Steps between C-alpha positions, in 0.01 A plus 500: 500500500439875485793739496633552859473876492568558870811284493622678189447843660724403792747291300578767242681740738681204656623395156586863435709506817698197384554642150599841640750341736649303209564806282878526437684748719555848362852598399666774702600827341866531419497881509457523875171684454288273716318169442320416179214319673298226334222635284412153378416374850284805563316461170437130562363568849276777370373281216406217736330741742290647218409150378395411855279809507332383178428161659368670814265707286385176337418364845310822578302480176412133539391536860124534548416705813157341536623144443646236729699610801829354369549505125762387246574225749783247465543195721767229484640248745834618634594322824216248553662347807454831685175607337667786314357598162600757242174695507451843352195720467412869509217704639440868430739614771780277373445614140519867601827447687653290224419780257656755736816291535538439128436870430758631746792271418579650154503848658720375783745363243499824299542711813793284611658494154836632627486394862752219458732671250733636768570142613570364152880514524527433874577131442587293195300205627185677616246623245292750694284625212382151413455415868304814582237456231486121533420538871218746426342255254536214748316702765224569248459130425473408869257779581271406213503134611412612853193680364402192299562214746192329644704232676621624839835322483566629145423853617730464797785382278498812283405728789835411654707452184452860391707608800821371340511724191371794707787452747757530224324795340508693828847400614682481169353792307435760766454875479820699435360826643509413869726794587766269645819349369482180298609270783236636736237494226579134431461424870161674508384312192607170652321582825179591314513182289564272796228668706253457213593134468491416871164666563336330206665164568377512861148560375536225243621244752201566725274471196663169405398356838146625434500350150595162641236537770237581238582184306482295818151630570359530148690221325555720194683813384242578229280803560215349299514168689513672839206728403300196383572311822389801701180528298427127540560519874778237483773740611514517875728767642493598865476873568837507678668312214354736241620801695856371532513418130361842414767668713775303324381612156417855606838558663684420175267720298524786750879495469478505122233772486648650731282570804612675819698385703652266240577782258852610594674320216323705231656848554849343502435293189341782298757753618800291397357348180502677166175682420377233253570225753321704767198507269532126454492454878203716596292504181537133406647266763324644805161464328537123534451540875173694483372283215570187706303639795193505276558165330641288783427659838136581431446211261651222714428629850177703492408464869855577616506803267191641669649417841822691419329795327500747794872458562587514130299818456684664788836400351388641165406831661836515674671436166303781338576762765851382592618470138362844412653667807843356425467603136440859613826500692723341238802677350568223245275500192493123451440423866214749497337306215562176695322625812218640285461149354473353850213742562335400173532129575320575825205629294506186286491267801234716663280454193560124490401440861211746503311203349286714271474499122601866475797447730635194322438644153677816611787296643543313172488822300749648746746219425490588132487878535765513770726304266451763230533807723802370689667403172458854367622672814792267567622486140490878460678526837760259365553715192534804727748327734713371212547856375594653835664197664320544831188360667477782757205737459711792629734472200226607259306816431364689200509198271178603324678806356778299332318169428126579472397166345677306776334721761160459334515121499626507859199712593260251339665216693475699824133586441422136421669398824270729698199357307391818327152471341533432130798269547466124539590459873213728604235249395678223691543699819142627488358147466720371783385778733131459404520123543670536838265771626185297427612227741758669724421876500755596767783327315388659175522846658846431647626378163417834342784653702731314265356701209592829668850380578534367146429845361756645740796278411424499127467877461789578734722265298409680179539843654846433642640336188333678210412853612693793647836640393710289266786340690838512322526121505184465285540808279620295202276198556372360167132432448353157432630321192300306244558161667397640837186658354417165338512346846292759685253614232289182469482453877376857550242445226374192684477693827270752334299241306429280804435811705211614285384161369570213744207293373707241303700421811205490739304270265800269495551468875148531644392138431819371667431721799150353517647150515737604781219650705301182445793298637488694827117511496485876517259745341510876477335670800159648430478879529367619835203701375381599848842635594510697176174670593 
């Protein structure tokens, strides 16, 4: 039997979570000078995250873009009585997102190196440092398995299970710069965590009903078996049944993505979480929702996907404009980034349901590039907030004069968020708009309003925080340290590299996009030569 590479890639961070949690508790200082923290737990978590990245790169290297649709496959009987199998496989889209996840987690761990230290001595029985990093690794394991699963029930299991560690990361390790007293801040963190959990559980329960319905109709949870039955003509699914099942799956994915009007949990969760956890939410976990729209909604329910396309496109446009408008009016830095992400997810979903190769390739690239750009902006914002102790934009000003490196990296993150040419998100946004315009020109034109608003909220944020007179509260603000530069530097380098040379990524995802379009029996519209004349 060949080495189960996909299982190992997901199992390694899970093992790392267990080992990290088992690290002995750190001893408290006896000099009253604050907690010692647990460097061993941090080092173990970082080591396992780096090892997972190495395995993810091995998956990337071994994957052949022009080969079979699902590669490195694994298939074992799991619950035969219910037709459930442990089936894994990756296409180009899954490989790209696994690589993104494995790349970001070490930087998330480094950025959150001291985020649990202040809790170290709060209880003799609770080990927050071990818990914090163990939960991050557990989320990584479940996200990677979600990108690998080709059995619907297996996917659903980890799609839901990742909510548990995320709940504790939001509620138990929240932001300390809320501008309120500790009791009120704890209440806000609890509210954000519960809201996150309830929204996603509601979507998951509806999806569970659809998963059961799919098995009743198809007699299998396996994507390959369902696809074969559809090709052979042995799978009979009434149009109304397919539409109801599509809606059950899509609702859960729209909550996770998130898509307007199911988005309201995200600003609360990102606002109250620490900056690294906020990156984990929007750059890693939320990508499972948009990825699943491509793999499951379009792959399992092609006719229903085409039936729902007009409504989904309208919802995506609302997300683009609504998220951008609310970002413009925000006074809280982290909530501004959250609303900007809602706008960006609208672009991703617009590209998916434009049903063109450019649109879906752009949407996939957007998932990767949005993860990089949001990570840069949010992590630098977290470094900024930790120095000043406030998330309010009005509490900053003139930072570029006292911390020029911090201001410079913040500018790059802001420019990437507005999709400046030369940075990675530009290519994604351009492809999404081109792909949308070729089939739905009016919607493509409306979506461009989001670009204008994106420039507005990004540049206004930079202007109000980094330029102008130096406020007394930031006059002694230190610049980025070595650890912080080690977090931001490689991500910025990737933003520039993929901005000027996106070919490796497009070659990886384009064949998978072709398979998805084949599922829904769609081809790119032919240019209207007569209209061009």
